C-alpha positions as CSV (number, residue, x, y, z in Angstrom):
1,M,-6.3,3.4,12.5
2,R,-6.9,4.9,9.3
3,F,-4.3,7.5,6.7
4,R,-5.0,9.4,3.6
5,F,-1.9,10.2,1.7
6,T,-1.1,11.0,-1.7
7,A,2.1,9.1,-3.6
8,P,3.5,7.7,-6.9
9,L,2.2,4.4,-8.4
10,W,5.9,2.9,-9.3
11,Q,6.2,-1.3,-11.3
12,W,8.7,-3.2,-8.8
13,S,11.8,-3.3,-11.1
14,A,12.2,-6.8,-10.5
15,Q,9.3,-8.7,-11.2
16,D,7.0,-7.5,-14.3
17,G,3.5,-6.7,-13.9
18,W,3.7,-5.6,-9.9
19,F,3.1,-2.0,-8.8
20,F,2.9,-0.2,-6.1
21,V,2.7,2.6,-3.2
22,T,5.0,3.5,-0.5
23,V,2.8,4.2,2.1
24,P,4.6,7.5,3.8
25,E,7.2,7.2,6.4
26,G,4.7,9.0,8.9
27,P,2.0,6.6,8.8
28,S,4.7,3.6,7.8
29,E,5.6,4.7,11.7
30,D,1.9,4.6,13.0
31,I,1.9,0.4,11.3
32,R,4.7,-0.1,13.0
33,G,4.0,0.2,16.2
34,I,0.7,-1.0,16.6
35,P,0.6,-4.4,18.7
36,R,-0.2,-7.5,16.6
37,V,0.1,-11.4,16.0
38,P,3.4,-11.8,13.1
39,R,2.3,-12.6,9.6
40,G,4.0,-13.4,7.3
41,F,6.7,-11.5,5.4
42,G,6.0,-8.6,8.4
43,S,2.8,-7.8,6.0
44,V,0.3,-6.5,7.8
45,R,-3.7,-6.5,6.3
46,V,-5.1,-2.8,5.1
47,R,-8.5,-1.9,3.2
48,A,-7.3,0.7,0.2
49,T,-9.5,2.6,-1.6
50,V,-8.0,3.9,-4.8
51,G,-10.5,6.9,-6.3
52,G,-14.2,4.6,-6.3
53,T,-12.2,1.2,-5.8
54,T,-11.9,-0.3,-2.5
55,W,-10.2,-4.1,-2.6
56,S,-9.0,-6.2,0.6
57,T,-4.8,-6.5,1.4
58,S,-1.7,-6.3,2.6
59,V,1.5,-4.1,3.0
60,F,3.8,-5.2,3.7
61,P,7.8,-3.3,5.2
62,D,10.2,-2.7,2.5
63,S,13.3,-2.7,3.8
64,K,15.3,-0.9,1.4
65,L,12.9,2.2,1.7
66,G,11.9,1.9,5.4
67,C,8.9,2.2,4.5
68,Y,5.5,0.3,3.5
69,V,4.3,-0.4,0.5
70,L,0.5,-0.9,-1.0
71,P,-0.1,-4.1,-4.0
72,V,-2.5,-2.4,-6.3
73,K,-3.4,-5.4,-8.4
74,K,-4.0,-4.6,-12.0
75,A,-8.1,-4.9,-11.9
76,V,-7.3,-1.3,-9.8
77,R,-5.1,0.6,-11.5
78,T,-7.7,0.1,-14.5
79,A,-10.6,0.5,-13.3
80,E,-9.5,4.0,-11.9
81,G,-6.4,4.9,-15.5
82,I,-3.4,5.1,-13.4
83,G,-0.4,4.1,-14.9
84,D,3.5,4.1,-13.5
85,G,4.2,7.0,-12.4
86,D,1.3,8.6,-11.9
87,D,-0.4,9.9,-8.7
88,V,-2.6,8.0,-6.7
89,E,-4.4,9.6,-3.3
90,V,-5.1,6.7,-1.4
91,A,-7.4,5.7,1.6
92,L,-5.6,3.4,4.4
93,E,-7.9,1.1,7.2
94,V,-5.2,-1.2,9.2
95,L,-7.0,-3.8,9.0
96,D,-4.3,-5.9,12.0
97,M,-5.2,-4.4,15.1
């Protein structure tokens, strides 16, 4: 299952240095509907691409937002020249299926 979307990068206020992109409602619903073995914190393994950078990570459900969030590590932010509030184009491939 693959998705493409654009969403702003945001910093988690509870923990400095953690940045995320929120997966939109439609793709989040599709991901939630995939039958799979439960993993820690409700995470789902994915392969993400931003610009020319691809990495394996997990998306995590955010109960306040009702959507999944994608952590974007510093190496990706630096390589792609993105910062807090920037719109980020994401290609996301779900690996847990």
